[in-house]
N, C-alpha and C positions, 0 to 999 in steps of 0.2 A: 801186418794185416790185422786190423782190429774190427773192420766192418766189411762185409760182402754185400754189395748192392747188385741185384740181378733183375734184368728184364725177364719177362715170362715167355710170351709167344715167339716161337722161332729161335729162342735162346735156350730155354730148358723144356719147353712144352711144344710137342709136335702137332701137326694137323689132326692127328688121331685123338688128341686130348690127353695124351699120356706123357708122363715124365719117366725117363729110363731108370731102372733100378740102380745103375751106377751113379746117376746124378742124385738120386734120393740118398744113397749112402754117403756121397761126398758132402752134401749139406749137413747130414747128421753128424759126420765126423768134425766138420767145422764148428758146429754148435757145441759139440762135446769138448772141443778145444777152447771154448770160451769166446769164440768170435761171434760178434753180433751179425745178424742176417736181416736184411730188409729187401723186400721185393718192390720194384719200381716199374710200373706198367701203364699202358694206355687203357687198360680195362677199367670199368667202373667197379665199385665195391661188390655189387651183386654177382659178378662173374669170377669170383675168386675160389670157387669150390675145388679146383684142381690143386691149389696150393695147400688148402686146409686138409683135403682128403688124402692126397698122395705124399705130401711132405710133412704133414702134421704141424704146419706153421700156424701159430696163433698170435703172432706178434704184429708189428706194424707193416702195412702195405701202403706205398705211395701210389695212388691211382690216378686215372684220367690225365696222364702226362704231367703229374705234379699238382693238379688242381685240388686233389683230395688226399688228406692223410687219414688213414683208417686203421682202427684197432680191430684186427680180425677176430681175436678171441672174444672181445666184448661186443663185437658187431656195432661199433660206435664210430661216428665221424669225429675226428679230433680237430680238423682244420679244413677249410675250403676256400677257394678263390673262384668267384663267380663272374659271369659276363652279364652286363646289364642289357635289358631288352633293346635299348636304343642302339647299342653296338650290334646286336643281332640283325636289326633292320638295315643298318648301314652296310654291314658285311654282305648280307644277302643281296642287296641291290647291286653292289659292286661285282660280286661273283656272277650274278645272273646276267649282267651286261657283258662281262668278258667271256662267259661260257654259258650261253642261253639254255643248254640242255642239262642244267644242274638241278639236283634235288637235295633237300635239306632235312636234317634231323637235329634234335636237341637232347642232350643228356643232362638231366637234372639230378638233384640229390635224391629224388624219389622215383625216378624211372626214365625211360626212353620215350621220346615223342618223335614220330616220323610223319612226313607228309606223303600223300599218295604218289607213287612212282619211285620212291626212294630205293626200294629193293629191285626194281626192274624185273628181269626174268630170274633173278637169283632167289634161292630158297633160304630163308633164315635158318640158322642152326636150331635144332629141335629144342623146344621149350623157350625160345627167345622171340617168338612171334609177337609182334606189336601191331595193333590195328591202326592204320593210317588215320590221321586227323589233321585239320588245318592248324598250323602253328600259330599260337596266339600269345599276346602279352602276358596273360595270366600264368603261363607256364614259367615265367621268370620268378614267380612267387616262391617256387620250390628251390630256386637257386640253380641257374644254368652253369654247369661246370665244363661242358664241351659242346661245341657246335660242329656238326658234320656236314660236309658237302660231297656229293658224289655225281659223277657223270658216267654213263654206261658205255663209254668208248675211250680209247687212249690209255695213257699210263698216269700213275700218281705223280711221277716226276714231272711230266709235261704239264699236268694240271697245276702243280705247286709252282712251277716256274712262271706260269701264266698269271696267276692271281696274287701270289705272295708279295711282289713289289708294291702292289696297290693297297695292301692291307697292313703294311708294316707299322703304321701309327695307330691301328685300331685293335689288333688281336694277334696272338701268337699262332702261327700256322706251321703244321708239320704233317708227316704221314708215316704210316707203318704198314701199308698194304702192299704186299709183293706183287699182286696180280689184279688189282682193282684201283680205279682212279677215285680214291677216297681221301679227302682231306680232313684232318683233325685240328680244331681251332679252340683255343682257350684264352683265359685272361692274359692280357698283355704283360709281358715280363715274367710269366710263369712257365717253367718247363721242369723236366725231371731233375736237372742239376740244381736249380734254385731251391726246390723243396728238399732234396737230398742233403744239400749243404746245410740247410737250417736244421734238419734232423740230426746230422752228425755233430754240428756245433753244440747242440743242446746236450750232447753226451760227451763233450770234450774230445771229440775225434777229429783230427785234422784230415784234410783231403789226401795228404801223403799216405795215410794209413787206411785208405779206402781202396778196395778192389772192386771194380764194376764190370759188368758184362752186358752186352747189347748187340743188336744186329741190324737196326733200321734207323732211318733219319730222325725219328723221335728220341733216339738214344744219343745223338751226337753231342749235345751239351754235357750230358752226364759222363760220357766216355772221355771227353776232353778235360772235365773238372777233376775226376778221380786221379789219385796218385798213380794208380795202376788201372788204366782203362783198357779192357779187352773187347775188341770187336770180333765176332765169330767169323772165321774164314768163309763161311757160307752166307755172310750177311751182305747188306747193301754196300756198294762202292763208297758212298758218302760216309757211312759209319766206319768203314775200314780206314778211310782217309783221316777221319777225326781222331781215331784212337792211336795211342802210342804203341799199343801191343795187339797181337793177334792170337786168338785162341783157335784151336782146331775146329773143324766144321761141326755144326749141330749134330749131324748124322754120326759123328765120331765121339759124341759125348764131350765136346770141347770144354764146356764149363767144368765138368767133373775132372777132366784131365788137369786143368789149371789148378783147381782147388787141391787135388791130390798132391800135385808137385809142390805147391806152396806150403801145404801142411807138412810135407816131408822135410822141406827146407827149414821150417820152424823147429822141428824136432831135432834136426842136426845142429842148428844154431844154439 
């Protein structure tokens, strides 16, 4: 175990926005043991406060499902993979035809752009309110790293199954929403595993020496790539099917339990 790569939401961070003390201690112990830690999330760089504030992490975070590599300490984008406006237009047309009640948003390197109706009856998390506006080509000038599509009925699984086959040659499609039909789309060929593999290789770390944690479909490739990929028992069935290993549930501090056990094994060895 030379590198720990962990998802954030639903894996170490709860709906209350908190990371448990046991999990904080486990990551601190791993860092003290000289193990490199990188967080790999669907979140954009501006939503990383819980990692900085609760874990004291100031290293690299792989954001937006692999589209952005970010230095949290320096608050600097190190690398990004963007989606051209032409692709946005094509994807929007296809999704709108297949699911007419779809609404869209764009995550750029400088902020979030949503169209009217995107939130529906939902209330954005405090401090994350964004005024709706017509999505325009000029937004691509800031570098679009994620395209979002939502419909206010049904499940994310059904939505993904409906549109993904028609988008396979245009854009990468996944989801991480347990109770919302929300799709996350990024540059073709880019996912958490691709960017994590690049990050590890630059440090001379093989996949066999990587321990990864996740819980949702956007973690599937990462869990399959890592030498020790753990899906949380509380996670999505597709994540559990993709991972060779299973960690205890989020509610039971599953990630902390695995890190503790693996650190203990290293000390014995």
